C-alpha positions as CSV (number, residue, x, y, z in Angstrom):
1,M,-22.6,2.0,12.1
2,Q,-21.8,3.3,8.7
3,T,-18.1,3.9,8.0
4,K,-17.3,7.5,7.2
5,A,-17.0,7.3,3.6
6,Q,-20.7,6.1,4.0
7,Q,-21.7,9.3,5.8
8,A,-19.9,11.0,3.3
9,G,-21.8,9.5,0.3
10,H,-18.5,9.7,-1.2
11,D,-18.4,8.1,-5.1
12,F,-15.8,5.3,-4.9
13,S,-15.6,6.0,-8.6
14,T,-14.0,8.8,-8.7
15,G,-11.2,7.1,-5.9
16,P,-11.0,6.3,-2.3
17,Y,-12.4,8.4,0.1
18,I,-9.4,10.9,1.7
19,E,-9.5,13.0,4.5
20,R,-6.6,15.3,4.9
21,D,-5.6,17.7,8.1
22,S,-4.6,21.6,7.1
23,K,-0.8,20.3,6.5
24,G,-2.2,18.7,4.0
25,N,-1.5,14.7,6.0
26,E,-3.6,12.1,5.2
27,T,-5.4,11.5,8.3
28,Y,-8.3,9.0,6.9
29,W,-8.4,7.0,4.1
30,E,-11.2,4.2,2.9
31,T,-11.8,2.2,0.1
32,S,-14.9,0.6,-1.5
33,T,-14.6,-2.5,0.2
34,G,-14.5,-0.8,3.9
35,Y,-10.9,-0.9,4.2
36,W,-10.0,2.2,6.2
37,Q,-6.4,3.5,7.6
38,K,-6.2,6.3,10.1
39,R,-3.5,8.6,10.7
40,E,-2.3,11.0,13.6
41,Y,0.8,13.2,13.4
42,D,3.2,15.7,15.3
43,R,3.5,19.5,15.1
44,K,6.5,18.8,12.8
45,G,4.4,16.0,10.5
46,N,5.6,12.8,11.9
47,E,3.1,10.0,11.9
48,T,2.6,9.3,16.0
49,Y,0.0,7.1,15.2
50,F,-1.7,4.5,12.9
51,E,-4.7,2.0,12.8
52,D,-6.3,0.1,10.0
53,S,-9.9,-1.6,9.9
54,N,-7.9,-4.6,10.3
55,G,-7.0,-3.8,14.4
56,Y,-3.4,-3.0,13.9
57,W,-1.6,-0.1,14.7
58,A,1.3,1.5,15.7
59,K,2.4,4.2,17.9
60,R,5.8,6.1,17.2
61,E,7.6,8.8,19.3
62,Y,10.1,11.2,18.0
63,D,12.9,13.4,19.4
64,A,13.5,17.1,18.3
65,K,15.5,16.2,15.2
66,G,12.3,14.2,13.6
67,N,14.3,10.8,14.4
68,E,12.0,7.9,15.4
69,T,13.2,7.2,19.2
70,Y,10.1,4.4,19.9
71,C,7.9,2.2,17.7
72,E,5.1,0.3,19.4
73,T,2.4,-2.3,17.6
74,S,-0.4,-3.9,18.4
75,N,1.0,-7.3,17.3
76,G,3.1,-6.4,20.5
77,Y,6.8,-5.7,19.1
78,W,8.6,-2.6,20.3
79,E,11.4,-0.6,18.6
80,K,13.8,2.2,20.8
81,R,16.9,3.9,19.2
82,E,18.7,6.6,20.0
83,Y,21.0,9.1,18.4
84,D,24.0,11.1,18.2
85,A,23.8,15.1,17.7
86,K,24.7,14.5,13.8
87,G,21.4,12.0,14.0
88,N,22.8,9.2,13.5
89,E,21.9,5.9,15.1
90,I,23.7,4.9,17.9
91,N,21.9,2.4,20.2
92,Y,18.9,0.4,19.0
93,E,17.0,-1.6,21.1
94,S,13.7,-4.4,20.1
95,G,11.5,-6.5,22.0
96,K,8.1,-8.1,22.3
97,K,5.6,-6.9,24.8
98,S,3.3,-9.8,26.0
99,L,-0.2,-9.5,25.1
100,K,-1.5,-11.0,28.1
101,K,-3.9,-8.9,30.3
102,V,-2.9,-9.3,33.9
103,A,-5.2,-10.2,36.7
104,Q,-6.0,-7.5,38.8
């Protein structure tokens, strides 16, 4: 299967292959070695999803003011934050989820 850069016929002598959304946010980045990163954003430009060719991913959520309220990664780690009206962090929790699948 071809990578996006290969499909586009990108010449890596000019640098990495990069795609951006209509707001200029980098949504895809690839090197000549085939390593790539994908990103997704919310309407405010906050990164909500990251994934790379090594299998790592991270999902993020934000409050209305753009403060990160939740992050979960493919490593099983999570972080949860709460903020006061001024945007000061007032509560922080973190942990590791089990990556073992539950038998059905």
